[in-house]
C-alpha positions in Angstrom: -0.1 0.1 -0.1 1.2 3.5 -0.7 1.4 5.8 2.2 0.1 9.4 2.3 1.1 11.5 -0.7 2.6 8.6 -2.6 -0.8 7.4 -3.8 -1.7 10.9 -5.2 1.7 11.0 -7.1 1.2 7.5 -8.8 -2.4 8.4 -9.5 -1.2 11.9 -11.0 1.9 10.2 -13.1 -0.9 7.4 -14.4 -3.3 10.3 -15.5 -0.2 12.1 -17.3 0.9 8.8 -18.8 -2.8 8.3 -20.2 -3.1 11.6 -21.5 0.0 11.2 -23.5 -0.9 7.8 -24.8 -4.5 9.0 -25.8 -2.7 11.8 -27.7 -0.7 9.5 -29.8 -3.6 7.1 -30.3 -5.8 9.8 -31.6 -3.0 11.6 -33.7 -1.0 8.3 -35.0 -4.2 7.4 -37.3 -4.8 10.7 -38.5 -1.3 10.9 -39.9 -1.9 7.5 -41.6 -4.9 9.3 -43.3 -2.8 12.0 -44.3 -0.2 9.4 -45.6 -2.4 7.5 -47.8 -2.6 10.7 -49.9 1.0 10.9 -50.5 3.1 8.7 -53.2 5.0 6.0 -52.2 8.4 7.2 -52.3 7.8 10.9 -52.4 9.5 13.3 -50.2 6.2 13.6 -48.3 5.8 9.8 -47.6 9.4 9.7 -46.2 8.2 12.6 -44.0 5.4 10.8 -42.8 7.5 7.6 -41.8 9.5 9.9 -39.7 6.6 11.4 -37.8 4.9 8.3 -37.7 8.1 6.2 -36.3 9.0 9.2 -33.8 5.5 9.2 -32.5 5.3 5.5 -31.6 8.5 4.9 -30.4 9.1 8.5 -28.4 5.8 9.2 -27.0 3.4 6.3 -27.5 5.3 3.4 -26.5 6.8 4.7 -23.3 3.5 6.3 -22.5 1.5 3.1 -22.9 4.4 1.1 -20.8 4.0 4.2 -18.2 0.5 3.8 -18.0 0.5 0.0 -17.4 3.0 0.4 -14.8 1.4 3.0 -12.8 -2.1 1.4 -13.3 -1.4 -1.9 -12.2 0.4 -0.4 -9.2 -3.2 1.4 -8.2 -4.9 -1.9 -9.1 -2.8 -4.0 -6.9 -2.5 -1.3 -3.8 -6.0 -0.4 -3.9 -8.4 -2.2 -6.1 -11.5 -3.7 -4.9 -11.2 -6.9 -7.2 -15.3 -7.1 -6.5 -15.8 -4.1 -8.0 -17.3 -4.8 -11.8 -16.3 -1.4 -13.1 -12.7 -2.3 -12.6 -12.6 -5.3 -14.4 -14.5 -3.7 -17.2 -12.0 -0.9 -17.3 -9.3 -3.4 -17.4 -10.7 -5.1 -20.2 -11.2 -2.1 -22.0 -7.5 -0.9 -21.7 -6.5 -4.3 -22.9 -8.4 -3.5 -26.1 -6.8 -0.1 -26.1 -3.4 -1.9 -26.1 -4.7 -4.2 -28.7 -5.4 -1.1 -30.9 -2.1 0.2 -29.9 -0.4 -2.9 -31.4 -2.4 -2.8 -34.7 -1.3 0.9 -35.1 2.3 -0.3 -34.6 1.7 -3.1 -37.3 0.2 -0.6 -39.6 3.2 1.7 -39.2 5.5 -0.8 -40.3 3.4 -1.4 -43.3 3.8 2.3 -44.1 7.4 2.0 -43.7 7.6 -1.1 -46.0 5.6 1.1 -48.4 2.9 -2.1 -48.3 -0.2 -0.2 -47.0 -3.0 -1.2 -48.9 -5.9 0.5 -47.0 -7.6 3.4 -48.1 -8.0 6.8 -45.9 -11.6 5.6 -44.8 -10.1 2.4 -42.8 -7.8 5.1 -40.9 -10.8 7.5 -40.5 -12.9 5.0 -38.8 -9.7 3.4 -36.8 -9.4 6.9 -35.5 -12.5 6.6 -33.4 -11.9 3.4 -31.8 -9.5 4.9 -29.0 -12.0 7.9 -28.7 -14.8 5.6 -28.0 -12.8 3.2 -25.5 -11.9 6.4 -23.6 -15.0 7.7 -23.0 -16.4 4.6 -21.8 -13.2 3.9 -19.6 -13.6 7.6 -18.4 -17.6 6.8 -17.5 -16.6 3.7 -15.6 -14.0 5.8 -13.6 -15.7 8.4 -12.6 -19.4 7.2 -12.4 -18.7 3.8 -11.3 -21.9 2.5 -12.8 -21.4 -1.1 -11.7 
């Protein structure tokens, strides 16, 4: 168990990591939308590749890992394992992690000039983290179950 302000610090660091992770999950598919409009091998395409790689490696991956570390720390330290909302939240965070993994795979397709998906695919994919985030926030704040 965390004592005193330690709980608040861990919680604050968890929220900060979630915000950074969400920023990347919302921005990367938008980059993919724009990337689909470029010609393979063009200067614009190569620029998007750099932006996508840096976003994933420098922001999204560390933010996801930090989110999980601090979230699990809170879950183990303070979680009431009988709370249904907490289990649903965890399941949705796993879904968010799967979405992250899919985006990482799609980035590799762009990197190798193998993308065959249209921009509409990425426009729809862009909504998945948003919907998951909305449900997670409601579960955490309202605790309906």
